[in-house]
N, C-alpha and C positions, 0 to 999 in steps of 0.2 A: 660161646653162646650158651652152652649148657650150664656153665658156672653162673652166668647172669640170671638165667631162668631159675636156677636153684635158689638164688638169693631173693628173687622177686616173688616166686610162687607162694611161700609162706606169708608174705606181706599181704598179697591179694586174697589169700584164703582167710586171713583174720578179718579183712574188710568185708568179705562175703559173709563171714560168721556174724559180724555186727549187723549186716542187713537182715540176716535170717532171725537173729535175736529180736530185732525191732518188730518183726512181724509175728513172732511165735511166743517168746517168753517175756520180753520186756516191752509190752505194748504201751505203757503209760509214758507220754512225752516227758513227764517230770523226772522219770528215771534217767533219761538221756540228758536232760538239762543239768541234773546233779553231776553226772559223769563228766559232762563238758566243763562245768565250773571247776570240778576237782582237778581235771587235767590242766585247765587253763591257768589256774591260780596256784596250784601246789605241785603236781607231779612233773609237768614239763619244765617249769622254772627250775626245779631241783636238778633235772637233767642238764639244763643249760649251764647252771652254776658249776656242777661237778665236771662236766665236759670241758668247760673253759679253764677250771682250776688244774685239771690233770693233763691238759694238752701240752705235749712237749713241742713247743713252737720251734725249737732248734732243728727239728727234723722235717719241718715244713717250710717251703718257700712262701712265706706269708704274703709278701708283696705281690708275687706273681699270681697266687691263688685268689687273693682278694681283688686284685686288679682285673683278672679275667672275669670274675663274677660281676663286679661293678660295671665293667665295660659292656658286658652283654646286656645287663639291665638298662644302663643308660642309653645305649643305642636303640633298644626297643622302646623304652619309655619316651625318649625325646621324639622319636618318629611318630608314635601314636598321638602325642600332644600336639605336635606340629601339624599333623593331618587330621585333627579332630573334626573339622567341619566336613570335609569330603567323606570321612568314615561314618559320621553321624547321618549324613544325607543318604549314603549308599545303603545302610542297614536300617534306616528310619529309626534312629535312636534319639532320645532326649538326653539331657545332661546326666541324670542319675543312671540311665542305662549305659551311657558311655563310660562312667566310672566303673561299672561292673565289667565291661569289656576290658578296660584298662587293668583292673586288678586281676582278672582272669587270665591275662596274657603274660604277667611277669612274676606274680607271687609264687611261692613254692611251699609244698606240704612238707614241713620239716620232719614229721613223724615217719613218712615213707622214706624220705631221703636218708635219715639216720639208720633206719632199719636195713635198707638196701646197702648203704656204705659199709655197715658193720658186717652184713652177710657176705659181701664180696671180699673185704680186706681186713676184717677183724678190728683190732685196736688201732692199727695204722689208718684204716679207713675212717674210723670214728674221730681220730685226731684231726685229719684233714677236714672232715665235715664240721667239727667244732670250730675250726678257724672260719669256715664259711658262715656258721651260725652267728658268731660274734661280730663278724664284719657286716653281714647282710641284714639281719633282723632289724636293727635300729634304722638303717638306711631305707629299707623297703617300707617300713611303717611311716617314716617321715614323708616320703614322696606320695604314698597312698593317702595319708591324711590331707596333704596339701591339695592334691587333685580332687579328692572328694569335697573338700571345703569349697573349692573353686567352681566345680561343675554341678555339684548336688546341693550345696549349701544355699541358704536364702540370702546370706550376706557374704561378702568377700572374706577370705581367710585372714585371720589376724595372728600375729606371733604368739600372743597369749593363748589363743584358742588351740593352735597347733601344739604348743608346749603342754597344754592341759591334757590333750588327747594322748600325747606321748608319755606323760608322767603316769597315766592310768594303765599303761601297757606293761604287764608283768614280765613279758619276754625281754623287753629292752632292759628293765632293771636287772634281771637275772644275768644277762650277757655282760652288762657293765660291772656288776659285782664280781662275777667270775673272772673277767679279764683283769680287773684291778688286783684281785688276790694273786693271780698268776704273775702279773707284771712286778708286783711288790714282793713276791716270794714269801708271802705270809704263811707261816706254818699252820696247818689245819690238823687237828687230832684225827687219827685214823678212824675212830668210831664215828665221828661226824661225817667224814667222807663216805664211809660205808652206809650210813643212814641215808645220805643224799643219793648214793648210787642205787640203793634198793628202790627208792622213790622214782628215780630216773628210769630204771629198767621197767617199772610198772607203767610209766607214762607211754612207752611205745606201744605196748599191747592195748592199753585202755584207749589211747588216742586213735589207734587204727580201728578199734571197735566202734568208737564214736563216729569216725569217718564213714564206716559202713552203715551205721544206724541213721546217718543223715542222708543217705542215698534216696532219691525219689525216682523210682523206676517209671512212674506214670509220666514224668517229664520227658522220657525218651521217645514218646510216641511221635512227636513232630518237633524236634529242636529247631530253634530259630536260626537263620543264617549267621547271625552274630556269634552264636555258640560255636559253630564250626570254625569261623574265622579266628576267634580267640583260642580255640583248641589247637589249630595249626600253628599259630604264633607261639603258644606256650610249649607244645610238645615236640615241635620240629624246628621252627625258626630260631627260637632262643638257644636250644642246645647246639644248633649248627654254628651260631655266632660264637658261643662259648668254646667250641672245638677250635674254630679258626684263631681266636685270640689266645687260647691256651697253648696251641702249637707254636704260635709266634713268640709267646712269653717263655717258652722252654720248660713247661711243666713236666714233671716225671710222669710215667705211665699211670701210676696210682693216683697222683694228684689230678691229672686230666680226667681220669675215669670218674673220680668222686665229684669233681666240678661238674661234669656232664650229668651225673646222677642228680645233683641238686638243681641243675638247669632243666632237666627233662621230666621231673616229677609233676604231678598235677598241681593246680593252684591250691592255695591254703584255705581251709575252713575258717580261719581267723578273719579272712577277708569278708566272709558272709556276716560275721558278727559286726565288723566295722561298718559294713554297708547298712545294716539295720540301725546302727547307732547314729550314722551321719547322713542318712537320707538317700543312700544309693539304692539301686534296683536289686534288692536282695534275692528276689525270686529268679531273676535272670542269672545272677551269679550262682545260685544253687543249681540251676540247669547246667551251667558250664562245668561246675565241679563234678556232677554226676557223669557227664559225657567224658570228661577228661580222665577220671579214675578208670573207667572201662577201657578207653582208648589207650591209656598208658601201658596197659598189659602187653600191647603190641609195639608201641613206639619206643618205650624205654629200652628194651633189649636191642632194638635196632640202633639207637643213638649211642648207647654205651658200647656196643660192639664195634661201631664205626670209630669211636674214640680210641678203643684199644688197638684196633688194626692200624690206625694212622700213627699211633705213638710208638710203635715197635719197628 
């Protein structure tokens, strides 16, 4: 447990620093908008490309890792969509609010996941996490766009509309480019890889600062019941499903721990951006993100520790 906390504490300290900087040094919202765009369009895509290119997939049970993650997401996602009417009635949600509960329950903060995976297991942890990134980011964005278009859009989702949203997502492009280079074994000059690596390392620190800068402490005064429901699903139910599937699939202890890290991190700030673009309840999702980041400081060590104890 101490090893897990050692990996987690620096991550949450950087997030806390971002929250402090937003209130003391960088008060202008335009500063954070610029950092967000820099991270979204340049720094994090560079990390995704380099991680995918350098990943030694021969050392990772790719099918089992991706199958575990996809299985956990599918079980949770299908259940939420199938029960959308009783859930919306129970928590008094309209269509846009349901999409925020949906995104808040299964998306994952890749900045925190990579930082913790690297802190726990170094390069091997990053390699497993890179497999998760390449497999999950396109899939998660596809289902999020479809659900938003259906429940929050004024018109039914169309294939062209979904494809347009996906084509505009730099994370998907970066994952596909990196995976293609890796699969085709295209030689990349060392100086280019180092250039991308430096940008990628910067993305983790800047991304975590942006996460902290986006925290809205005032929203914690009286969170809505739907916020608690989504947080329980995201921080406890989803990683528990991942643990069960991962043990059945025969993941190694490190693979299982990294999979559970990716399953137990808070939801993604990118979901907030997508909600604003497609008519979701962005304010409700921001409330979920704030609560989950604070709660994850407690739940993540518990879930990762459980995975480690069950895999040995």
